[in-house]
C-alpha positions as YAML, in Angstrom:
chain: A
units: angstrom
residues:
- id: 1
  name: UNK
  ca: [228.22, 65.91, 21.35]
- id: 2
  name: UNK
  ca: [229.70, 67.93, 18.43]
- id: 3
  name: UNK
  ca: [226.76, 68.68, 15.68]
- id: 4
  name: UNK
  ca: [228.18, 67.03, 12.13]
- id: 5
  name: UNK
  ca: [227.50, 69.58, 9.38]
- id: 6
  name: UNK
  ca: [224.63, 67.62, 7.84]
- id: 7
  name: UNK
  ca: [222.73, 68.28, 10.96]
- id: 8
  name: UNK
  ca: [220.60, 71.58, 11.32]
- id: 9
  name: UNK
  ca: [222.48, 73.71, 13.35]
- id: 10
  name: UNK
  ca: [221.51, 76.29, 15.38]
- id: 11
  name: UNK
  ca: [222.99, 79.40, 15.52]
- id: 12
  name: UNK
  ca: [222.90, 82.45, 17.61]
- id: 13
  name: UNK
  ca: [223.61, 86.13, 15.51]
- id: 14
  name: UNK
  ca: [224.44, 88.75, 17.76]
- id: 15
  name: UNK
  ca: [224.17, 92.14, 15.61]
- id: 16
  name: UNK
  ca: [223.02, 95.48, 16.19]
- id: 17
  name: UNK
  ca: [222.82, 96.37, 12.78]
- id: 18
  name: UNK
  ca: [219.75, 95.37, 10.79]
- id: 19
  name: UNK
  ca: [221.52, 95.33, 7.60]
- id: 20
  name: UNK
  ca: [224.59, 93.76, 8.85]
- id: 21
  name: UNK
  ca: [221.90, 90.75, 9.71]
- id: 22
  name: UNK
  ca: [220.23, 90.60, 6.83]
- id: 23
  name: UNK
  ca: [223.51, 89.96, 4.97]
- id: 24
  name: UNK
  ca: [224.79, 87.57, 6.83]
- id: 25
  name: UNK
  ca: [221.48, 85.67, 7.25]
- id: 26
  name: UNK
  ca: [221.51, 85.73, 3.45]
- id: 27
  name: UNK
  ca: [225.10, 83.88, 3.52]
- id: 28
  name: UNK
  ca: [224.31, 81.43, 5.72]
- id: 29
  name: UNK
  ca: [221.01, 80.47, 4.27]
- id: 30
  name: UNK
  ca: [221.62, 80.68, 0.40]
- id: 31
  name: UNK
  ca: [225.35, 80.74, -0.39]
- id: 32
  name: UNK
  ca: [226.38, 77.67, 1.29]
- id: 33
  name: UNK
  ca: [227.72, 74.51, -0.70]
- id: 34
  name: UNK
  ca: [225.76, 71.03, -0.76]
- id: 35
  name: UNK
  ca: [227.20, 69.54, 1.92]
- id: 36
  name: UNK
  ca: [226.40, 72.17, 4.84]
- id: 37
  name: UNK
  ca: [222.88, 72.31, 5.53]
- id: 38
  name: UNK
  ca: [221.82, 76.16, 6.03]
- id: 39
  name: UNK
  ca: [221.55, 76.41, 9.88]
- id: 40
  name: UNK
  ca: [219.07, 77.72, 12.04]
- id: 41
  name: UNK
  ca: [219.49, 81.27, 13.00]
- id: 42
  name: UNK
  ca: [218.10, 83.71, 15.81]
- id: 43
  name: UNK
  ca: [219.20, 87.09, 15.82]
- id: 44
  name: UNK
  ca: [219.34, 89.27, 18.83]
- id: 45
  name: UNK
  ca: [220.37, 92.94, 19.22]
- id: 46
  name: UNK
  ca: [222.66, 93.22, 22.67]
- id: 47
  name: UNK
  ca: [224.61, 91.24, 24.40]
- id: 48
  name: UNK
  ca: [222.01, 90.68, 27.50]
- id: 49
  name: UNK
  ca: [219.57, 89.34, 25.11]
- id: 50
  name: UNK
  ca: [222.46, 87.18, 24.15]
- id: 51
  name: UNK
  ca: [223.00, 85.83, 27.30]
- id: 52
  name: UNK
  ca: [219.14, 84.98, 27.84]
- id: 53
  name: UNK
  ca: [218.72, 82.97, 24.49]
- id: 54
  name: UNK
  ca: [221.82, 80.86, 25.59]
- id: 55
  name: UNK
  ca: [220.69, 80.12, 28.73]
- id: 56
  name: UNK
  ca: [217.24, 79.11, 27.76]
- id: 57
  name: UNK
  ca: [217.93, 77.44, 24.28]
- id: 58
  name: UNK
  ca: [220.00, 75.03, 22.40]
- id: 59
  name: UNK
  ca: [222.97, 76.61, 20.39]
- id: 60
  name: UNK
  ca: [225.98, 75.38, 18.48]
- id: 61
  name: UNK
  ca: [227.99, 78.49, 17.69]
- id: 62
  name: UNK
  ca: [227.71, 82.34, 18.29]
- id: 63
  name: UNK
  ca: [228.43, 84.95, 15.74]
- id: 64
  name: UNK
  ca: [229.43, 87.84, 17.79]
- id: 65
  name: UNK
  ca: [229.42, 91.75, 16.15]
- id: 66
  name: UNK
  ca: [232.16, 93.40, 18.86]
- id: 67
  name: UNK
  ca: [230.31, 96.91, 18.21]
- id: 68
  name: UNK
  ca: [226.88, 96.26, 20.36]
- id: 69
  name: UNK
  ca: [224.60, 98.88, 21.58]
- id: 70
  name: UNK
  ca: [225.50, 97.70, 24.98]
- id: 71
  name: UNK
  ca: [229.25, 96.95, 24.91]
- id: 72
  name: UNK
  ca: [231.89, 97.88, 21.89]
- id: 73
  name: UNK
  ca: [235.28, 96.44, 21.62]
- id: 74
  name: UNK
  ca: [237.18, 93.49, 22.80]
- id: 75
  name: UNK
  ca: [235.31, 93.65, 25.87]
- id: 76
  name: UNK
  ca: [232.61, 92.36, 24.42]
- id: 77
  name: UNK
  ca: [233.81, 89.09, 23.92]
- id: 78
  name: UNK
  ca: [235.18, 89.10, 27.15]
- id: 79
  name: UNK
  ca: [231.84, 90.30, 29.26]
- id: 80
  name: UNK
  ca: [229.81, 87.19, 26.69]
- id: 81
  name: UNK
  ca: [232.67, 84.72, 28.15]
- id: 82
  name: UNK
  ca: [231.93, 86.07, 31.53]
- id: 83
  name: UNK
  ca: [228.43, 85.53, 31.35]
- id: 84
  name: UNK
  ca: [228.78, 82.41, 30.08]
- id: 85
  name: UNK
  ca: [230.98, 81.12, 32.83]
- id: 86
  name: UNK
  ca: [228.60, 83.35, 35.41]
- id: 87
  name: UNK
  ca: [225.31, 81.50, 34.01]
- id: 88
  name: UNK
  ca: [227.04, 77.82, 34.04]
- id: 89
  name: UNK
  ca: [226.38, 77.76, 30.00]
- id: 90
  name: UNK
  ca: [228.39, 75.24, 28.41]
- id: 91
  name: UNK
  ca: [231.28, 76.23, 26.29]
- id: 92
  name: UNK
  ca: [230.63, 77.18, 22.48]
- id: 93
  name: UNK
  ca: [232.49, 78.02, 19.82]
- id: 94
  name: UNK
  ca: [232.05, 81.99, 18.96]
- id: 95
  name: UNK
  ca: [233.35, 83.26, 15.47]
- id: 96
  name: UNK
  ca: [233.72, 87.45, 16.06]
- id: 97
  name: UNK
  ca: [232.17, 89.61, 13.68]
- id: 98
  name: UNK
  ca: [233.60, 93.58, 13.29]
- id: 99
  name: UNK
  ca: [233.87, 96.45, 10.86]
- id: 100
  name: UNK
  ca: [237.21, 97.31, 11.76]
- id: 101
  name: UNK
  ca: [240.57, 96.23, 10.41]
- id: 102
  name: UNK
  ca: [242.57, 95.81, 13.47]
- id: 103
  name: UNK
  ca: [245.35, 93.19, 13.93]
- id: 104
  name: UNK
  ca: [245.70, 93.90, 17.59]
- id: 105
  name: UNK
  ca: [242.04, 93.12, 18.32]
- id: 106
  name: UNK
  ca: [242.25, 90.25, 16.22]
- id: 107
  name: UNK
  ca: [245.05, 88.78, 17.95]
- id: 108
  name: UNK
  ca: [243.33, 89.27, 20.97]
- id: 109
  name: UNK
  ca: [239.94, 87.92, 20.20]
- id: 110
  name: UNK
  ca: [241.87, 84.45, 19.53]
- id: 111
  name: UNK
  ca: [243.48, 84.84, 22.75]
- id: 112
  name: UNK
  ca: [240.13, 85.29, 24.41]
- id: 113
  name: UNK
  ca: [238.98, 82.17, 23.01]
- id: 114
  name: UNK
  ca: [237.46, 83.10, 19.99]
- id: 115
  name: UNK
  ca: [237.80, 80.44, 16.97]
- id: 116
  name: UNK
  ca: [237.64, 83.18, 14.21]
- id: 117
  name: UNK
  ca: [237.90, 86.70, 13.55]
- id: 118
  name: UNK
  ca: [235.81, 88.21, 10.67]
- id: 119
  name: UNK
  ca: [235.98, 91.15, 8.94]
- id: 120
  name: UNK
  ca: [232.09, 92.34, 7.57]
- id: 121
  name: UNK
  ca: [233.46, 94.37, 4.51]
- id: 122
  name: UNK
  ca: [235.04, 91.11, 2.91]
- id: 123
  name: UNK
  ca: [232.04, 88.82, 4.07]
- id: 124
  name: UNK
  ca: [230.55, 86.20, 1.63]
- id: 125
  name: UNK
  ca: [229.14, 83.02, 1.72]
- id: 126
  name: UNK
  ca: [232.16, 80.42, 1.37]
- id: 127
  name: UNK
  ca: [234.52, 82.44, 3.85]
- id: 128
  name: UNK
  ca: [231.32, 82.40, 6.26]
- id: 129
  name: UNK
  ca: [230.77, 78.59, 5.83]
- id: 130
  name: UNK
  ca: [234.31, 77.99, 6.41]
- id: 131
  name: UNK
  ca: [234.54, 79.82, 9.29]
- id: 132
  name: UNK
  ca: [231.69, 78.03, 10.61]
- id: 133
  name: UNK
  ca: [233.02, 74.57, 9.85]
- id: 134
  name: UNK
  ca: [236.56, 75.02, 11.20]
- id: 135
  name: UNK
  ca: [235.02, 76.86, 14.64]
- id: 136
  name: UNK
  ca: [233.07, 73.54, 15.33]
- id: 137
  name: UNK
  ca: [235.37, 71.47, 14.48]
- id: 138
  name: UNK
  ca: [238.15, 73.36, 16.26]
- id: 139
  name: UNK
  ca: [235.40, 73.21, 19.49]
- id: 140
  name: UNK
  ca: [234.88, 69.51, 19.08]
- id: 141
  name: UNK
  ca: [238.94, 68.74, 19.22]
- id: 142
  name: UNK
  ca: [239.30, 71.39, 22.18]
- id: 143
  name: UNK
  ca: [236.47, 69.66, 24.14]
- id: 144
  name: UNK
  ca: [237.88, 66.27, 23.55]
- id: 145
  name: UNK
  ca: [241.03, 66.92, 24.95]
- id: 146
  name: UNK
  ca: [239.57, 68.52, 27.82]
- id: 147
  name: UNK
  ca: [237.75, 65.24, 28.54]
- id: 148
  name: UNK
  ca: [241.34, 63.59, 27.84]
- id: 149
  name: UNK
  ca: [242.51, 65.90, 30.55]
- id: 150
  name: UNK
  ca: [239.89, 65.30, 32.82]
- id: 151
  name: UNK
  ca: [240.43, 61.39, 32.88]
- id: 152
  name: UNK
  ca: [244.14, 61.64, 32.96]
- id: 153
  name: UNK
  ca: [243.80, 64.00, 36.19]
- id: 154
  name: UNK
  ca: [241.24, 61.31, 37.74]
- id: 155
  name: UNK
  ca: [243.96, 58.83, 36.50]
- id: 156
  name: UNK
  ca: [246.66, 60.66, 38.42]
- id: 157
  name: UNK
  ca: [244.66, 61.09, 41.29]
- id: 158
  name: UNK
  ca: [244.02, 57.12, 41.59]
- id: 159
  name: UNK
  ca: [247.69, 56.66, 40.98]
- id: 160
  name: UNK
  ca: [248.94, 59.03, 43.50]
- id: 161
  name: UNK
  ca: [246.56, 58.12, 46.37]
- id: 162
  name: UNK
  ca: [245.13, 54.63, 45.85]
- id: 163
  name: UNK
  ca: [248.41, 52.90, 44.83]
- id: 164
  name: UNK
  ca: [250.80, 54.62, 46.41]
- id: 165
  name: UNK
  ca: [249.07, 54.20, 49.50]
- id: 166
  name: UNK
  ca: [248.63, 50.60, 49.90]
- id: 167
  name: UNK
  ca: [252.27, 50.17, 48.39]
- id: 168
  name: UNK
  ca: [254.00, 51.98, 51.10]
- id: 169
  name: UNK
  ca: [252.17, 50.25, 53.66]
- id: 170
  name: UNK
  ca: [253.50, 46.66, 52.01]
- id: 171
  name: UNK
  ca: [257.10, 48.50, 51.82]
- id: 172
  name: UNK
  ca: [256.83, 49.62, 55.54]
- id: 173
  name: UNK
  ca: [255.67, 45.81, 56.63]
- id: 174
  name: UNK
  ca: [258.37, 44.38, 54.79]
- id: 175
  name: UNK
  ca: [261.06, 46.57, 56.68]
- id: 176
  name: UNK
  ca: [259.80, 44.71, 59.88]
- id: 177
  name: UNK
  ca: [260.08, 41.35, 58.73]
- id: 178
  name: UNK
  ca: [263.88, 39.53, 59.82]
- id: 179
  name: UNK
  ca: [264.71, 37.19, 56.67]
- id: 180
  name: UNK
  ca: [265.82, 33.96, 57.48]
- id: 181
  name: UNK
  ca: [267.96, 31.43, 55.19]
- id: 182
  name: UNK
  ca: [264.81, 30.29, 53.38]
- id: 183
  name: UNK
  ca: [262.73, 33.39, 53.08]
- id: 184
  name: UNK
  ca: [265.78, 35.82, 52.46]
- id: 185
  name: UNK
  ca: [265.69, 35.87, 48.50]
- id: 186
  name: UNK
  ca: [261.85, 35.65, 48.71]
- id: 187
  name: UNK
  ca: [261.85, 39.03, 50.73]
- id: 188
  name: UNK
  ca: [264.48, 40.72, 48.16]
- id: 189
  name: UNK
  ca: [262.66, 39.87, 45.49]
- id: 190
  name: UNK
  ca: [259.40, 41.12, 46.83]
- id: 191
  name: UNK
  ca: [261.56, 44.36, 47.65]
- id: 192
  name: UNK
  ca: [262.85, 44.58, 44.44]
- id: 193
  name: UNK
  ca: [259.09, 44.30, 42.96]
- id: 194
  name: UNK
  ca: [257.57, 47.26, 45.29]
- id: 195
  name: UNK
  ca: [260.67, 49.19, 44.45]
- id: 196
  name: UNK
  ca: [259.99, 49.07, 40.77]
- id: 197
  name: UNK
  ca: [256.16, 49.87, 41.06]
- id: 198
  name: UNK
  ca: [257.21, 52.57, 42.82]
- id: 199
  name: UNK
  ca: [259.57, 53.89, 40.09]
- id: 200
  name: UNK
  ca: [256.35, 53.01, 37.73]
- id: 201
  name: UNK
  ca: [253.77, 55.14, 39.68]
- id: 202
  name: UNK
  ca: [256.38, 58.20, 39.76]
- id: 203
  name: UNK
  ca: [256.97, 58.02, 35.72]
- id: 204
  name: UNK
  ca: [253.11, 57.81, 35.22]
- id: 205
  name: UNK
  ca: [252.75, 60.79, 37.67]
- id: 206
  name: UNK
  ca: [254.97, 62.60, 35.68]
- id: 207
  name: UNK
  ca: [253.40, 61.67, 32.21]
- id: 208
  name: UNK
  ca: [249.70, 62.09, 33.85]
- id: 209
  name: UNK
  ca: [249.87, 65.28, 35.47]
- id: 210
  name: UNK
  ca: [252.80, 67.17, 33.61]
- id: 211
  name: UNK
  ca: [252.31, 66.45, 29.99]
- id: 212
  name: UNK
  ca: [253.45, 68.79, 27.73]
- id: 213
  name: UNK
  ca: [253.36, 71.96, 30.26]
- id: 214
  name: UNK
  ca: [256.14, 73.83, 31.58]
- id: 215
  name: UNK
  ca: [256.42, 76.28, 34.42]
- id: 216
  name: UNK
  ca: [257.85, 79.87, 34.45]
- id: 217
  name: UNK
  ca: [260.83, 79.75, 32.17]
- id: 218
  name: UNK
  ca: [264.53, 81.29, 32.78]
- id: 219
  name: UNK
  ca: [268.00, 81.48, 31.23]
- id: 220
  name: UNK
  ca: [269.95, 78.77, 32.69]
- id: 221
  name: UNK
  ca: [273.61, 77.58, 32.42]
- id: 222
  name: UNK
  ca: [273.25, 74.14, 30.28]
- id: 223
  name: UNK
  ca: [276.03, 72.98, 31.71]
- id: 224
  name: UNK
  ca: [275.25, 73.58, 35.34]
- id: 225
  name: UNK
  ca: [272.12, 71.51, 34.93]
- id: 226
  name: UNK
  ca: [273.52, 68.73, 33.22]
- id: 227
  name: UNK
  ca: [276.04, 68.25, 36.26]
- id: 228
  name: UNK
  ca: [273.10, 68.49, 39.15]
- id: 229
  name: UNK
  ca: [270.98, 66.24, 36.80]
- id: 230
  name: UNK
  ca: [274.21, 63.74, 36.94]
- id: 231
  name: UNK
  ca: [274.55, 64.12, 40.99]
- id: 232
  name: UNK
  ca: [271.12, 62.92, 41.22]
- id: 233
  name: UNK
  ca: [271.39, 59.77, 39.08]
- id: 234
  name: UNK
  ca: [272.41, 56.38, 40.05]
- id: 235
  name: UNK
  ca: [275.67, 56.14, 37.70]
- id: 236
  name: UNK
  ca: [277.44, 52.92, 38.78]
- id: 237
  name: UNK
  ca: [280.84, 53.85, 37.97]
- id: 238
  name: UNK
  ca: [280.11, 56.06, 35.07]
- id: 239
  name: UNK
  ca: [282.02, 58.78, 33.66]
- id: 240
  name: UNK
  ca: [280.37, 62.45, 32.46]
- id: 241
  name: UNK
  ca: [281.84, 64.97, 30.42]
- id: 242
  name: UNK
  ca: [280.09, 68.25, 29.74]
- id: 243
  name: UNK
  ca: [281.66, 69.96, 26.78]
- id: 244
  name: UNK
  ca: [278.38, 72.18, 25.87]
- id: 245
  name: UNK
  ca: [278.29, 75.40, 27.30]
- id: 246
  name: UNK
  ca: [275.83, 78.61, 27.14]
- id: 247
  name: UNK
  ca: [272.56, 79.67, 28.45]
- id: 248
  name: UNK
  ca: [268.98, 78.18, 27.47]
- id: 249
  name: UNK
  ca: [265.80, 79.54, 28.24]
- id: 250
  name: UNK
  ca: [263.78, 76.90, 29.99]
- id: 251
  name: UNK
  ca: [262.16, 75.26, 32.97]
- id: 252
  name: UNK
  ca: [264.75, 74.28, 34.92]
- id: 253
  name: UNK
  ca: [263.37, 71.57, 37.10]
- id: 254
  name: UNK
  ca: [261.90, 69.88, 33.56]
- id: 255
  name: UNK
  ca: [265.26, 70.65, 31.90]
- id: 256
  name: UNK
  ca: [266.98, 68.55, 34.86]
- id: 257
  name: UNK
  ca: [264.58, 65.77, 34.74]
- id: 258
  name: UNK
  ca: [265.25, 65.70, 30.57]
- id: 259
  name: UNK
  ca: [268.78, 65.21, 31.53]
- id: 260
  name: UNK
  ca: [268.50, 62.82, 34.35]
- id: 261
  name: UNK
  ca: [266.71, 60.28, 32.16]
- id: 262
  name: UNK
  ca: [268.84, 60.31, 29.67]
- id: 263
  name: UNK
  ca: [271.83, 59.81, 31.56]
- id: 264
  name: UNK
  ca: [269.66, 57.02, 33.51]
- id: 265
  name: UNK
  ca: [268.73, 55.58, 30.03]
- id: 266
  name: UNK
  ca: [272.77, 55.33, 29.37]
- id: 267
  name: UNK
  ca: [273.55, 54.05, 32.63]
- id: 268
  name: UNK
  ca: [270.84, 51.04, 32.39]
- id: 269
  name: UNK
  ca: [271.52, 50.28, 28.71]
- id: 270
  name: UNK
  ca: [275.00, 50.87, 28.69]
- id: 271
  name: UNK
  ca: [277.83, 48.18, 27.86]
- id: 272
  name: UNK
  ca: [281.24, 47.47, 30.24]
- id: 273
  name: UNK
  ca: [282.55, 46.58, 26.99]
- id: 274
  name: UNK
  ca: [283.25, 49.71, 25.61]
- id: 275
  name: UNK
  ca: [285.47, 52.22, 27.45]
- id: 276
  name: UNK
  ca: [286.45, 54.83, 25.00]
- id: 277
  name: UNK
  ca: [286.92, 58.22, 26.56]
- id: 278
  name: UNK
  ca: [284.93, 61.41, 25.34]
- id: 279
  name: UNK
  ca: [286.23, 65.14, 26.22]
- id: 280
  name: UNK
  ca: [288.51, 65.81, 29.08]
- id: 281
  name: UNK
  ca: [285.99, 66.99, 31.74]
- id: 282
  name: UNK
  ca: [285.23, 64.04, 33.62]
- id: 283
  name: UNK
  ca: [283.01, 64.70, 36.17]
- id: 284
  name: UNK
  ca: [282.48, 61.62, 38.18]
- id: 285
  name: UNK
  ca: [283.85, 57.77, 38.47]
- id: 286
  name: UNK
  ca: [287.43, 56.65, 38.07]
- id: 287
  name: UNK
  ca: [288.45, 57.43, 34.32]
- id: 288
  name: UNK
  ca: [290.33, 53.65, 34.27]
- id: 289
  name: UNK
  ca: [287.60, 51.43, 35.78]
- id: 290
  name: UNK
  ca: [284.26, 53.11, 34.26]
- id: 291
  name: UNK
  ca: [281.62, 51.41, 32.61]
- id: 292
  name: UNK
  ca: [280.62, 54.01, 30.44]
- id: 293
  name: UNK
  ca: [281.32, 57.68, 29.83]
- id: 294
  name: UNK
  ca: [278.52, 59.72, 28.72]
- id: 295
  name: UNK
  ca: [278.87, 63.19, 27.04]
- id: 296
  name: UNK
  ca: [277.09, 66.30, 26.80]
- id: 297
  name: UNK
  ca: [278.06, 68.25, 23.66]
- id: 298
  name: UNK
  ca: [277.22, 71.22, 21.91]
- id: 299
  name: UNK
  ca: [275.19, 71.32, 18.50]
- id: 300
  name: UNK
  ca: [274.63, 74.75, 16.36]
- id: 301
  name: UNK
  ca: [271.11, 74.67, 17.76]
- id: 302
  name: UNK
  ca: [271.26, 72.74, 20.90]
- id: 303
  name: UNK
  ca: [273.06, 69.97, 22.66]
- id: 304
  name: UNK
  ca: [273.72, 66.08, 22.65]
- id: 305
  name: UNK
  ca: [273.55, 63.37, 25.01]
- id: 306
  name: UNK
  ca: [275.88, 60.44, 23.85]
- id: 307
  name: UNK
  ca: [277.28, 57.46, 25.10]
- id: 308
  name: UNK
  ca: [279.95, 54.99, 24.14]
- id: 309
  name: UNK
  ca: [278.05, 51.98, 24.77]
- id: 310
  name: UNK
  ca: [276.37, 49.22, 22.76]
- id: 311
  name: UNK
  ca: [273.79, 52.06, 20.93]
- id: 312
  name: UNK
  ca: [270.28, 51.43, 19.76]
- id: 313
  name: UNK
  ca: [269.69, 49.57, 16.58]
- id: 314
  name: UNK
  ca: [268.40, 51.35, 14.13]
- id: 315
  name: UNK
  ca: [265.30, 49.24, 13.49]
- id: 316
  name: UNK
  ca: [264.70, 50.18, 17.18]
- id: 317
  name: UNK
  ca: [265.26, 54.13, 17.30]
- id: 318
  name: UNK
  ca: [261.66, 55.28, 16.30]
- id: 319
  name: UNK
  ca: [260.04, 52.72, 19.21]
- id: 320
  name: UNK
  ca: [262.27, 54.12, 22.09]
- id: 321
  name: UNK
  ca: [260.54, 57.24, 22.67]
- id: 322
  name: UNK
  ca: [256.97, 55.35, 22.90]
- id: 323
  name: UNK
  ca: [255.48, 54.86, 26.34]
- id: 324
  name: UNK
  ca: [256.50, 51.66, 27.81]
- id: 325
  name: UNK
  ca: [258.67, 50.98, 25.57]
- id: 326
  name: UNK
  ca: [262.08, 49.10, 26.81]
- id: 327
  name: UNK
  ca: [265.03, 46.62, 25.95]
- id: 328
  name: UNK
  ca: [265.52, 46.26, 29.93]
- id: 329
  name: UNK
  ca: [263.40, 43.88, 32.11]
- id: 330
  name: UNK
  ca: [263.91, 45.97, 35.05]
- id: 331
  name: UNK
  ca: [263.06, 49.49, 33.39]
- id: 332
  name: UNK
  ca: [259.52, 51.25, 33.74]
- id: 333
  name: UNK
  ca: [259.34, 52.01, 29.78]
- id: 334
  name: UNK
  ca: [258.23, 55.86, 30.29]
- id: 335
  name: UNK
  ca: [261.66, 57.70, 30.85]
- id: 336
  name: UNK
  ca: [262.64, 58.34, 27.55]
- id: 337
  name: UNK
  ca: [258.76, 59.43, 26.64]
- id: 338
  name: UNK
  ca: [258.79, 61.81, 29.53]
- id: 339
  name: UNK
  ca: [261.90, 63.19, 27.45]
- id: 340
  name: UNK
  ca: [260.06, 63.66, 24.90]
- id: 341
  name: UNK
  ca: [257.24, 65.21, 26.80]
- id: 342
  name: UNK
  ca: [259.89, 67.92, 28.09]
- id: 343
  name: UNK
  ca: [261.24, 68.43, 25.02]
- id: 344
  name: UNK
  ca: [258.08, 69.49, 22.98]
- id: 345
  name: UNK
  ca: [256.96, 71.64, 26.18]
- id: 346
  name: UNK
  ca: [260.04, 73.84, 25.32]
- id: 347
  name: UNK
  ca: [259.50, 73.74, 21.51]
- id: 348
  name: UNK
  ca: [262.51, 71.68, 20.96]
- id: 349
  name: UNK
  ca: [263.13, 68.58, 19.12]
- id: 350
  name: UNK
  ca: [264.66, 65.21, 20.15]
- id: 351
  name: UNK
  ca: [266.28, 62.21, 17.68]
- id: 352
  name: UNK
  ca: [268.43, 59.39, 18.46]
- id: 353
  name: UNK
  ca: [271.34, 58.37, 16.62]
- id: 354
  name: UNK
  ca: [274.67, 56.59, 16.83]
- id: 355
  name: UNK
  ca: [277.73, 57.98, 18.58]
- id: 356
  name: UNK
  ca: [280.93, 58.43, 17.06]
- id: 357
  name: UNK
  ca: [281.87, 55.44, 19.32]
- id: 358
  name: UNK
  ca: [278.94, 53.27, 18.39]
- id: 359
  name: UNK
  ca: [277.03, 54.17, 21.51]
- id: 360
  name: UNK
  ca: [273.52, 55.92, 21.42]
- id: 361
  name: UNK
  ca: [273.25, 59.85, 20.28]
- id: 362
  name: UNK
  ca: [270.42, 61.98, 21.91]
- id: 363
  name: UNK
  ca: [270.12, 65.19, 19.83]
- id: 364
  name: UNK
  ca: [267.71, 67.52, 21.40]
- id: 365
  name: UNK
  ca: [267.71, 70.84, 18.68]
- id: 366
  name: UNK
  ca: [265.60, 74.33, 19.04]
- id: 367
  name: UNK
  ca: [267.53, 75.13, 22.37]
- id: 368
  name: UNK
  ca: [269.09, 78.42, 20.83]
- id: 369
  name: UNK
  ca: [271.97, 78.56, 23.35]
- id: 370
  name: UNK
  ca: [273.28, 81.68, 24.30]
- id: 371
  name: UNK
  ca: [276.73, 82.55, 25.29]
- id: 372
  name: UNK
  ca: [278.00, 79.08, 24.17]
- id: 373
  name: UNK
  ca: [281.52, 77.85, 22.40]
...
């Protein structure tokens, strides 16, 4: 559990210059605010001594000089991290200290997990106190996120194995049951319920395991991805019009999933009453008999997916991306939450508004299409 700033903190100072060590200890003990309890400081001069201390004593934070007698430069931080992992020492926040003004080294230190990078020539009490405060809080939040991710992974394993297996057994058994006049409707209801459970399992696994991550990204044609997604959706006679063009850097699989979920949401919530056609590039379905037309159009910095259905009331537009929210009793309520997760993972934004024909229009911005019209 993270320590409060009012508790006595145990700080390990790894510094081989006695003068710098005395100055840092002075800043920590006498130049701090009334809300920051001066920490207990243990001073060592080498990397080996630091690891030995961490292996035998509790410590809340490390102040690490990159220029030691037994290690120099960014390698000092890398070696300390490696030794901590090898000795099975609990992760803890590290604030790097250096006498060199080097932006590249500072960036590499942060990339290697340092919470902050401080120049010793510019060091003073208030700055050091703030660095310690922020490092402790950031580390606390990182650990909390790691624990949440571990719980999500355990949850995903339970959903994937412990729920999916009996679900498949039930579906298989029902497939061997011959319906009769009296049992047919009950069997149909049971099959529908199991199918819905399977959809829920699939959506929950996507949210739990993929979250806001993307795999390798590459340049993909936005129109090709949209058409590929359309072919995977039960369109129920609806039409697709693709008016956007150009390339976007994305995880192809997750971008396809984004379009699939938006198309599926439009089809499931669309109205048969509005037959207005949008665009002239109909991809599928009958122009005369289509229940719905869905358009993928271009924005200055992205694309939109619009339909000519009933639309989403303004009072509900802030809620549609919430997990579990659905106005369709047969829907899982996770489709648009997954869409938002995919957009966030790519650094895009997504909002919902009204289309020109009164239907729903989802706008995805920040894509930076290359070569579009």
